[in-house]
N, C-alpha and C positions, 0 to 999 in steps of 0.2 A: 720362721724366716722365709721370705718370699723373694722371688726374682722379678724384676720389672717386666721382662718379656716372656719368661717361662720357656716351656718346650711344647711342641705340638703333640696332640694325642697320637699322631702317626709314629712318634718315637716309641710308644708302647707296643705298636705293631712290630717295629723293628726288633724289639727284645722280647717278643711274646713267648718264645720258648723258655727263656730263663725265668720269666715271671709266671709261666704256666697259664697264659691267657689264650682265649679263642675269641675272635671277633665274630659276633653273631649278626649284627646289622648296624646301620647308621654310618656306613663308610664315607658318606658325603661330608660328614662333620669331622674328619680326621685332622683338619686344619685348626680346630679349636685348641686353645692354649690352656696348659696346666701351669699355674704360677705359684702354687703353694705346696710345701712338703706335707702339710696336714692333710689327713684323709677324713672325709665326712661319712658317718653312718647316718643315712637319711630317715631313720624311723620317725623322729620328731617332725621332720619336714613333711613327710607323707601324712602325718596326723594334723598338719596345719599349725603346729606349735612353734615352729622355728623356720626362719628363712633359709633357703639353700645357699651354700657357699659356692659362688660362681667361679672360683679359681682353683678348686680342689677336686680330686677324683672322688666320686661317690661309690661306696662299697656296700652292697646289700648282702645280708646273711639270711639265716633262717627266720629271724623275727620279722624282718621287712617282707620277706616272701609270704609268710603266713598271714601277715596283716592284710596284704592285698588279696590273697587267694580266697579268704572267707567273705569277701565283699562281692556284691553283684557286679557284672561287667559295666553297667551304667555308672556305678559309683567309682569303680576302678578308673574309668575313662575321665571322670570329673577330677579325680585326685591327680592322675598322671598327666593330664593335659597341661595344667599349670606347672607341673614339675619339669617337663621336658622343654617348656618355653622359658624357663627361668635363667637360662645361660649355663646350665651344668655342662662342663667340658666332656665328661663321659661317665658311664656307669659300669661297675663290675659286679656280677652276681656270683657269689662263692658257693662252696660245698657241692659243686656240680649240679646245682639246682637249675631247672629249666625256667627262664624268665616267663612271666605271664604273657599271654598272647597280646593283650592290649599294650603292655609296655613295649614289646618288640615292634608292634605296628606304629605306635606314636614315635618311638625313637628313630625308626627308619624314615618316617615321614618328615620329621623335623631335623634330621641330620645330627642326632646325638649318638655317638658310638656306644654300642652296648656289647660288653665282653662277658664271658663266663670263665670261671676257674674252678678246678676240682679241689683246690686247697681250702682248708678251713679259714674262716674270716680273719681270725687273729694272726695266723701264720702269714696269710697273704698281705695283710696290712703292714706287718713288720718288714716284710721283704720289699714291698712297694715303697715304704718310707725311706728305707735304706737306699734304694735306687734313686728316688727323687732328691734325697739329700745331696747325693753326688752330682746329679744332673743340674740342680738349681743353685748349687753353691756358686758364689761370685768367682769368676775366673779371669785370667789374662795370660798372655804369652810374652816372654821376654827373650831377648838375645843374650845368651850367656851359657855358662856351664854350671851344673849342680853336682857337687861331690859330697860324700859323707866322710868326715874326718873325725876320728874318735867319737863316733855316734852323733856328731854335730853336723847338721846340714849347712853347707856353705855354698852360696850362690856367687859365682865369680862373673863379674860383668866388665865391660870395657870395650873400646873401639875394636873393629875388625883388625886382626893381625897383631894385636898387642901381646898375645901369648896365653890366652885363656885355655885353649885345648892342650897346649904343651904343659902348662902348669898342672892341669887335671891328670894328664898322662903320668907325669912324675909322681903325683900323689898316689895314683893307682899302683905304680911300681913300688911304692913304699908300704903297701898293704892296706890302703884306704879304698873306698868304693865309689864307682862311677854311677851316677843317676841319669844324667842327660847332658848332651853336648849340643851346642849351637842354638837350639830353641828349647826353652823350658816352659812347660805348662804349669801355671800356678793356680791353686784353688784354695779358697779360704774355708776352713772348717773350724767354727767356733773362734777361738783366739789364736789359732795356728794357721800358717800358710804352708800348704803341702805342695811340693814340686815333683814333677815327673817328666818323662820324655814325651815328645810329640810323635805320634805315628806318622810315617814309618821310621823315623830317625832312631828312637829308642837309645840303645847303647852303642850305636855307630858313632865314630869320631872322625873328623877331618884333620889330618896332620899335614901341614903344608910341606911339600917335597916328598911326602910318603904316600899320601892319598887317603882313602877311606879304610878304616880298620874297625873291628868290632871288639870292644873291651872284654866281653864275656868269652869270645872264642880264643882270644890271645892269652888271657890271664885266668880263665876259669870263672864259673858262675859265682864264686864267693867274692869276686872282684866287682860285681855289679849288684845293684838293688833297684827295684822298680820305682820307689818313691821315697822321699825323705822330707821331714819338716825343715823349713828354712829358718835357721837360727842366727845366721850372720850373712851379710852381704859384703863381699870384698870387691871393690871397684879398682881395676888396674888402669893407671894413667901414665902417660909419658912423663918422665922425671922433670922435663923442662916446662911442663904445663901446670904443675901443682906445687904448692908449698907444703912440704912434709910436716906431719904432726910430730913434734919433738918430744911431747910428754905423754900423750894418751890419757890425760886426766879427764877430759870431757868425752862422754860417750855419744858419738854421732848416731843418728838414726835415719832411715829412709822409709817412706810410706809405701807399703805394698798392700793393695786391696784394703786400704784404710787401717792397716795395722803398722805400728812403728817397729821396724826390724833394725837391730844394731848394724852399723855401717862403718866400714873402714876404707879410706882412700889410700891406696897403696901405690907409691911411685915406682915406675919400672925403668931400668936402664941396664945396658949390657953388663954382665958379670954378677948381677944381683940374683941370688937364688930365691925366686918367688915362692916355689913350693915349700921351702923351709920356713919362710916367713908366714905363709898361710897355716902351716902346721902349728907354729908358735901362736898365731892369732887364735886358732881353735882352742888351744890349751888355755890361753889367757881368757877367752870368753867363757870357758867352763868355770874357771876360777871366779870370774865376775858374777856368774849366776849363783855361786856359792857364797858371795859376799866378800871375796878376797880380791882387793884392788891394789895391785902393786904400785901404780902411778900415784894413787891417793896416799898410800903409805909413805912413799918417797917424799911427796910434797909435805906431809906432816913432819917427817924427820927434818927436812930443811927448815921449816917454820920453827920447830923446837930448837934447832941449832942456832937460828938467828936470834931467838928470844934469849937463849943462854949467853950469847956473845954481846948482848946489849949493855948499856951503861949500868953500873952497879950503884946502889944507894950508898952514900957515905954514912 
């Protein structure tokens, strides 16, 4: 999976401590883009048997280092000149190996960032791919509240002032968990959409008339969770602006990051306990995922009754 714009190599410098990286040269190329989660081991590239991947990080291990080290400097230069000119975003040399002098010289001259890492090649690649999977995953931010009700992630959306935060607060008081208030960061991972808070908002909530509160401080850390899969979207609308669904037979969906997520349009008016309805919606969605559909069963009962009440053959 790749992202159209990717991330700059400079992002690796920002997280160099967690990835165990040290920038050796080529800092002028930190603007280069990494657009693919895949990592290329360039052994076949150096041997002239494969074209370099211009969107991926290139990771050299012992085999690549040995391949270069046993060749005369003239041959090294010939091999590496084409390599560094090919558009490679950056190169990482693992196992604490010292990159050959020609590679460092050409990388610096042509602005190809060259890193070293003390980690074994396999361990580093696994860690880097995990990082890139998160960084390059499709993302978007939405205005809303994300809560976890019965282990079901529910994204509550609606106009400002409709009661999203108050509904979430009531759910937390009932033992459910807060993920994010006001702005929710959404990231697609495979066939799931994962939601989390936006820094620095996190678990802070704005309750009109009360101000800013922190759900974890007030109710304990068991009342909050860092992220949750979005299983259901509940959109709050003023009662006068929407025709309520009277049967619930048809499952509506809304597209988030090109995935269809179950969607409920919930009318709001004074005296209506929205938190209770959201709890029921969560339970109903859990039953739907198990293949139990109350509305469809009710419809079938009505149809059976109508057939039984029809004219009888003489």
